C-alpha positions, 0 to 999 in steps of 0.5 A: 527644742520644745516646739520640735518635740511636741509633734513627736509627743502628740504622734506618740500619744496617738500611736499609744491610743490607737494601740490601746484601742486595738487591744480593747475587747469588742463589746458586742451590741449588734448581732446577726444570726444566719439560719432560722432553724431551731439553733439559729432561732434559739441563739437569736432569742437569747441574744435579743432577751439579753438586750442585744440588737439582733437580725435573724437571717434566712432564705425566705420570709416564710421560714423567718415567720415560722422562726419568729412565731417559735421564738415568741412561743418559747419566750412565753414559756420562759415567762411562765417560769421566770415571771410566774407571779408577775404576768405584766412583767412577763408580757413586758419582757416578751414585748421588749425582746421581740422589739430587739429582733428583726428579720431579713433575707439579705445577709449581705445588707445586714452585716454592714452594721453588725459586731458579731455574725453567728452562723447556724446553717446546714452542716456542710463545709462548702456551703458554710465556706461560701457564706463566710467568704461572701460576708467577709467582703461586706462586714466591717473590719471589727466584726467577729465571725463565729460558727455554731458548728458541732463537728466541722473544723473552725480553722477551715471555716476561718480560712475562707475569710481574711479575718482569721484573727476575728473568727472563732466557734460558739457552739450552743446546745439544743434547746438554746434557751434552756441549755446553759453551756456554750463551747467557745472555740479558739483556733491557732489564729484567733486573737486573744481580743476576739476570744475574750469578746466571745467569752464575754458575749456568752456570759452576757446572754446568760450562758456558762462558757467553756474554752476548747481548742479546735479539735474534732467535736470540741469537748462535749461531742468528742466525749459524747459521740464515741460513747454513743457509737460504743453503745451501738457496737456493744449492741451490734456484738450482741453483748446486751440489748439496746433497752438494757444498755439504756437502762444501765446508763440511766440508772448506773451512770445517772444519765437522763437518757440512754445512748440509743434514746439520745441517738434517736433524739439527736438524729441518726443521720446527724450522728452518722455525718459527724462520725463519718467526718471524723473518720475521714480526718483520722481513719486509724482512730478506733473511736471514729470507726463507722457502724454498719448498723447505723449506716443501715438505719440511715439508708432506710431513712430510719433517722430517729424521733423526727421520722418516727423510727430509729433504734426505737419506734415512735407513734 
């Protein structure tokens, strides 16, 4: 009888070990960031600076060279504050961070050996879905996928893959090296292990994560975008000038920027894209009603600071 029970005991032990391993959180070491724009480059920078091995991916070497140069310049600005009295330590920090960072134009090739894929490309549902669907075929089973989207539903992105339980949102804020917040989005399918791994990664890169369900705009934009839109409606009705609204919110509410200054900073096209998307989801929600004035400015290509004119003019 003793000999008969041993295989069973070993099998049970193996099953228990496998279950324990499956329940363990993934410790993220290797990160792939898709998108070399401001957000993607910023995410790559903080991940590399915190000791992660990072591959930054975009469509061309030219874009990636610009991204890398921007990261290096950003790191030097960081070291001036962080290592003000220790320039040698600052130089070493920059060098070490850049050693952790490589670039590639082939996303499929690099996801073979990554723990976490963070997508930070254009805010377009179809393009994001196509990217995740393609990468899902080549990434290892343990790899977690995350989107940095600020307005699209994480659940819809996750549904383009076969790893809905290993999919979540990681919404960083611009400029990433300076802003401390990360919104960690958990869909109904996101496993607890994945959620905890994303929370741990956010802390590991020096951020303060907050948790939110997969609801339009998550926390910050769900409050911020309707606030900015209500400021536009206030102005549209002629109740107050945009200048007075900005001054009122800065001096009365303690905001660093007024709503019209913020709209110009974010980009009027971006704000319109977000509100239009939410309006399509919930057409009867008064918070999500489009603005004729905003639509007109975007049509006229007056998109804010990036075009030299939005609600205000910039030299």
